[in-house]
C-alpha positions in Angstrom: 0.0 0.0 0.0 1.4 3.4 -0.9 2.2 6.3 1.5 -0.7 8.3 0.0 -3.2 5.6 0.8 -1.8 5.0 4.3 -2.0 8.7 5.1 -5.6 9.0 4.0 -6.6 6.0 6.0 -4.8 7.3 9.1 -6.5 10.7 8.9 -9.9 8.9 8.6 -9.0 6.7 11.6 -8.0 9.6 13.7 -11.2 11.5 12.9 -13.4 8.4 13.5 -11.8 7.7 16.9 -12.2 11.3 18.0 -15.5 11.9 16.4 -14.3 14.8 14.2 -14.0 15.4 10.5 -11.0 14.4 8.4 -10.7 18.1 7.4 -10.4 19.2 11.1 -7.7 16.5 11.6 -5.8 17.7 8.5 -5.9 21.3 9.5 -4.5 20.5 13.0 -1.7 18.3 11.7 -0.8 21.0 9.1 -0.5 23.6 11.9 -3.7 25.6 11.1 -5.6 25.0 14.3 -5.6 28.6 15.4 -6.4 29.9 11.9 -9.6 27.8 11.9 -10.4 28.5 15.6 -10.1 24.8 16.6 -10.1 24.4 20.4 -6.9 23.5 22.2 -8.5 20.4 23.7 -9.3 19.1 20.2 -5.8 20.0 19.0 -4.1 18.2 21.8 -6.3 15.1 21.3 -5.4 14.9 17.6 -1.7 15.4 18.1 -1.6 12.8 20.9 -3.5 10.2 18.9 -1.4 10.9 15.7 1.7 10.2 17.7 0.3 7.0 19.1 -0.6 5.8 15.6 2.8 6.9 14.3 1.1 9.0 11.6 3.4 10.0 8.8 2.0 12.7 6.5 2.5 12.3 2.8 4.8 15.2 1.6 4.2 14.2 -2.0 0.4 14.1 -1.7 0.4 17.5 0.1 2.8 18.9 -2.5 0.7 17.8 -5.4 -2.4 19.3 -3.9 -0.5 22.6 -3.6 1.3 22.1 -6.9 4.5 22.5 -5.0 6.7 19.4 -4.3 9.9 21.3 -3.6 11.7 18.8 -5.9 13.6 19.4 -9.1 14.8 16.8 -11.7 18.4 16.5 -13.0 19.4 14.5 -16.0 23.1 14.1 -16.8 24.8 12.0 -19.5 27.3 10.1 -17.4 27.6 10.1 -13.6 30.9 8.3 -13.8 32.5 11.3 -15.7 34.0 13.6 -13.0 32.9 16.6 -15.0 29.2 15.7 -14.8 29.6 14.5 -11.2 30.9 17.9 -10.3 27.9 19.6 -12.0 25.6 17.2 -10.1 27.3 18.1 -6.8 26.8 21.8 -7.5 23.2 21.2 -8.3 22.5 19.3 -5.1 24.4 21.8 -2.9 22.5 24.8 -4.2 19.1 23.0 -4.2 19.5 21.9 -0.6 20.5 25.5 0.3 17.1 26.5 -1.1 15.2 23.7 0.6 14.7 21.7 -2.6 15.3 18.0 -3.2 16.8 16.6 -6.4 15.9 13.5 -8.3 18.9 12.5 -10.5 18.8 10.4 -13.7 21.7 9.2 -15.8 20.9 9.2 -19.5 24.0 7.1 -20.3 24.8 9.4 -23.2 21.8 8.1 -25.1 19.0 10.3 -26.4 16.3 7.6 -25.9 17.4 7.2 -22.3 17.2 11.0 -21.9 13.6 11.0 -23.2 12.7 8.1 -20.9 14.3 9.9 -17.9 12.2 13.0 -18.6 9.0 10.9 -18.5 10.1 9.3 -15.2 10.8 12.8 -13.6 7.5 14.3 -14.7 5.7 11.3 -13.2 7.3 12.2 -9.9 5.8 15.7 -9.9 8.9 17.8 -10.2 8.6 21.6 -10.2 11.4 22.2 -12.6 14.0 20.4 -14.7 17.8 20.8 -15.2 19.1 18.9 -18.2 22.6 18.3 -19.5 21.5 17.2 -23.0 23.1 14.6 -25.1 23.0 14.0 -28.9 22.8 16.5 -31.7 19.0 16.8 -32.0 16.7 19.0 -29.8 13.3 17.9 -31.4 12.1 16.3 -28.1 12.8 19.6 -26.3 10.9 21.9 -28.6 7.7 21.3 -26.5 9.3 23.2 -23.7 9.4 26.4 -25.8 5.6 26.2 -26.1 5.0 25.4 -22.4 5.6 27.4 -19.3 7.3 24.5 -17.5 10.5 25.7 -15.9 13.6 24.1 -17.6 17.3 25.1 -17.8 20.0 23.4 -19.8 23.5 23.0 -18.4 26.8 22.5 -20.2 25.3 22.0 -23.7 22.7 24.1 -25.4 20.9 24.4 -28.8 21.0 27.7 -30.7 17.8 26.8 -32.6 15.6 26.7 -29.4 15.1 29.5 -26.8 15.6 27.5 -23.6 17.8 29.2 -20.9 21.2 27.6 -20.4 24.4 27.8 -18.3 27.6 26.7 -20.0 31.3 27.4 -20.2 32.8 29.9 -22.6 34.2 27.0 -24.7 35.3 29.3 -27.5 37.6 31.3 -25.3 38.9 28.2 -23.5 40.0 26.5 -26.8 41.3 29.8 -28.2 43.5 30.4 -25.1 44.8 26.8 -25.1 45.7 26.9 -28.8 47.3 30.4 -28.3 49.5 29.1 -25.5 50.7 26.2 -27.7 51.4 28.6 -30.5 53.3 30.9 -28.2 55.5 27.9 -27.3 56.4 27.3 -30.9 53.8 24.7 -31.9 52.2 25.0 -35.4 50.9 21.5 -36.0 48.4 21.0 -33.2 46.2 17.9 -33.2 42.6 18.7 -32.4 41.1 15.8 -30.6 37.4 16.4 -30.7 34.3 15.2 -28.9 30.8 14.6 -30.3 30.5 16.9 -33.4 27.6 19.2 -33.9 27.2 19.6 -30.1 27.6 23.2 -28.7 30.8 22.5 -26.6 32.5 20.8 -29.6 31.5 23.4 -32.1 32.5 26.3 -29.9 35.9 24.7 -29.1 36.6 24.1 -32.8 35.8 27.8 -33.5 38.2 28.8 -30.7 41.0 26.5 -32.0 40.6 27.8 -35.6 40.4 31.4 -34.4 43.8 31.1 -32.6 45.4 29.5 -35.7 43.9 32.3 -38.0 45.3 35.0 -35.7 48.8 33.7 -36.4 48.2 33.0 -40.1 48.5 29.2 -39.5 46.5 27.2 -42.0 44.0 24.6 -40.6 45.1 21.1 -41.2 41.9 18.9 -41.3 44.0 15.7 -41.3 44.8 16.3 -37.6 41.3 17.3 -36.6 39.9 14.0 -35.5 37.4 12.4 -33.1 33.6 12.2 -32.7 33.0 11.3 -29.1 34.1 12.7 -25.7 35.0 9.2 -24.3 38.3 7.5 -23.6 38.1 5.0 -26.4 37.8 7.8 -29.0 40.9 9.5 -27.6 42.9 6.2 -27.7 41.8 5.0 -31.2 42.1 8.4 -32.9 45.6 9.2 -31.5 46.8 5.7 -32.3 45.5 6.0 -35.8 47.3 9.3 -36.4 50.6 7.9 -35.0 50.4 4.8 -37.2 49.7 7.0 -40.2 52.8 9.1 -39.2 50.9 12.3 -39.3 53.0 15.3 -38.4 52.0 17.1 -35.2 53.9 18.3 -32.1 51.0 18.9 -29.7 47.5 17.7 -28.8 44.5 19.7 -27.7 42.1 17.2 -26.1 38.5 18.4 -25.7 37.8 16.4 -22.6 39.6 14.7 -19.7 38.5 11.2 -21.0 39.9 12.0 -24.4 43.1 12.9 -22.8 43.3 9.6 -20.9 42.8 7.7 -24.1 45.4 9.7 -25.9 47.9 9.1 -23.1 47.3 5.3 -23.4 48.1 5.4 -27.1 51.2 7.5 -26.5 52.4 5.1 -23.9 52.0 2.1 -26.2 54.0 4.0 -28.8 56.8 4.7 -26.2 56.2 8.5 -26.6 56.6 10.7 -23.6 55.0 14.0 -22.7 56.3 16.7 -23.1 59.6 15.3 -24.5 58.0 13.9 -27.7 54.6 15.6 -27.7 53.0 18.4 -25.8 49.4 18.2 -24.6 46.6 20.4 -23.1 43.3 19.0 -22.0 39.9 20.4 -21.2 38.2 19.6 -17.8 40.7 20.2 -15.0 40.3 17.4 -12.3 42.3 16.9 -9.1 44.3 14.1 -10.5 45.6 16.2 -13.4 48.1 17.9 -11.1 49.5 14.4 -10.0 50.0 13.0 -13.5 53.6 12.5 -14.7 54.1 15.2 -15.9 51.3 17.3 -14.4 48.8 18.2 -17.1 48.2 21.8 -18.4 44.4 22.2 -18.6 41.5 24.4 -19.4 39.5 24.5 -16.2 35.7 24.8 -16.3 33.7 25.9 -13.3 31.7 22.7 -13.4 30.3 23.0 -9.8 29.4 26.7 -10.5 27.6 25.6 -13.7 25.4 23.4 -11.5 24.8 26.1 -8.8 24.1 28.9 -11.3 21.7 26.6 -13.2 19.7 25.9 -10.0 19.5 29.6 -9.2 18.2 30.3 -12.7 15.7 27.5 -12.5 14.4 28.6 -9.1 13.9 32.1 -10.5 11.7 30.6 -13.3 9.8 28.4 -10.7 9.1 31.3 -8.3 8.6 34.1 -10.8 7.4 32.5 -14.1 6.5 35.8 -15.7 9.9 37.3 -15.0 12.3 37.4 -17.9 15.4 35.3 -17.5 18.7 35.5 -19.4 18.7 33.3 -22.5 22.2 32.0 -21.9 25.0 32.4 -19.3 28.6 31.6 -20.2 31.0 31.1 -17.4 34.7 31.9 -17.9 37.3 29.2 -18.3 40.9 29.3 -16.9 44.2 28.1 -18.4 46.1 26.2 -15.7 49.8 25.9 -16.8 51.7 22.9 -15.5 54.4 20.8 -17.2 52.9 19.1 -20.2 53.8 21.7 -22.8 57.4 21.9 -24.2 58.8 25.1 -25.6 60.0 24.6 -29.2 63.0 26.7 -30.4 
């Protein structure tokens, strides 16, 4: 038997034993005895019997009646990825600070799972939704443009739909990383990409190409490879370029997982960083400083992305008629360590 049914039965039982209405019992247990001028004797009797029966009110049932469950949904592509785990941490911290609970779903980097997760969350009566979208299509999200349901995207966004988002300034991050490599004498820079046609990847490619253009360095499409943010992509694409004897002196990896895959391929080829090749990776993580050598990175404020997204979502929940910013880009930081060699 569900909590809802148990609660209704218990309210009826309390009312029946005391000879009062279920409404009176409900008003007392919700703290409204004085508002409805219910006598103190009746209030004491109800509170005492409720304690004896170990009455547990249904927060969900009350929330649904008031259309306020103080719960938001969060869908992320991969909870095992430290970047998305950090976003989730920021979301839960900020939600708790505002007395909201969070229901977390992992879409496993699959659009069908993402759609299924949305259906599950709506069945739980969430008040708002935070989504780190996967894939390259936003068809299933267009209904949110037409509805007033509060939703905010995090990390990735779609220019063709007007849903508020919070993301990193990926263009500036990739531009700064490429600029740093160029300043250290590198002109043949391998661009190890993630899932193409997603906003982070497209913005990072633009930043990479902008830095090359600023130094009149032609883009070499032969060393722009990859189509996934995972470790296997980093490994297979790096290995393939090495086997084909492509000429490059540095690697810009678009994610920490791509970096790990590339490091495995380089290790198998007996190549060392930075002696043989230099590298910069997106997504600074605590272990980056402890690699050998410590990895130069583009740090994203992943936890702040989660916190800012929650604040934006709560604004939409609490003030649905108030205009909210269409998109917020948080700055990235270049953290220089020891993985880039200066070429004479």
